[in-house]
C-alpha positions, 0 to 999 in steps of 0.5 A, spaced: 500 500 500 502 506 498 503 512 503 498 516 500 493 511 500 494 510 507 493 518 508 487 518 504 484 512 508 486 514 515 486 522 515 487 522 522 494 520 522 497 525 517 500 529 523 506 524 523 508 528 517 510 534 520 513 530 526 519 528 521 520 535 519 522 538 526 529 537 528 527 538 536 522 532 535 523 527 541 524 520 541 517 518 544 514 522 539 517 519 533 516 512 536 508 514 537 507 517 530 511 511 527 507 506 531 500 509 529 502 509 522 504 502 522 497 500 525 494 505 519 498 501 514 495 494 516 488 497 517 487 498 524 483 504 527 486 510 531 484 507 538 488 500 536 495 500 539 500 496 535 501 490 540 494 489 541 492 490 533 498 485 532 495 480 537 488 481 533 491 479 526 494 473 529 488 470 532 484 472 526 490 468 522 490 462 527 483 460 525 486 458 518 491 452 517 497 456 516 499 462 519 503 467 515 508 471 519 509 476 514 502 478 514 503 481 521 505 488 523 512 488 526 513 487 533 513 494 537 521 494 538 522 493 530 517 499 529 521 503 534 527 502 530 524 503 523 521 510 526 528 512 528 531 510 521 525 513 517 526 520 521 534 520 521 533 519 513 528 524 513 533 529 516 539 527 512 535 528 505 532 521 504 539 518 501 
């Protein structure tokens, strides 16, 4: 799914764009914005946390014969690191 599609489908997460542009953004703000964006990318709602949303998707997929781990959102620690990398890339010119 393209990022523009995510932002059109979930306009409530558009606030994450300015966070990546501010040099004084804290670690907590980066992580929080990244997790909310991951939940939106995987089709979750605003009230879902990444951990609970990942669990819901896992339970839904457990009903099937096979569980495709690649279809699950990342764990929180991986999402944190991805958010940090994305923030760093946006601050250094998207190389």
